[in-house]
C-alpha positions, 0 to 999 in steps of 0.5 A: 459569190462570183467575181467581176472581170476587170481590165487593167491598162498600165504604162511601165516606163513607156511600155503599155500593158493590157491585162485582165483578171477576175476579182471581187473588188477593184483593190483586189483586181489591182493587187492581181494586176501588180502580181501579173506585171511583176512576173511579166517584167521580171521585177519584184512585186514591191517595186511594181506596186510602188511605181503605180501607187505613188500617185505622181503619175497617171499611168494606170486605169482599171475598168469593169468589163463584166459585172457579177450577175447579182450586181446588175 
């Protein structure tokens, strides 16, 4: 099964990051993005995850850039 291409935009304390990943669903894409950001920011993965999932800020967005052919 092929994966969708996702684009993620994230605001980390005023710094904007645009990332891309392939995943089967949006929740897996979010997990991939958190891993990428934790490496870029040199922070613990759990700290990055909590910052974006606590729900207090509208500081991230994930969109599908390209769908799998079997979904079209």
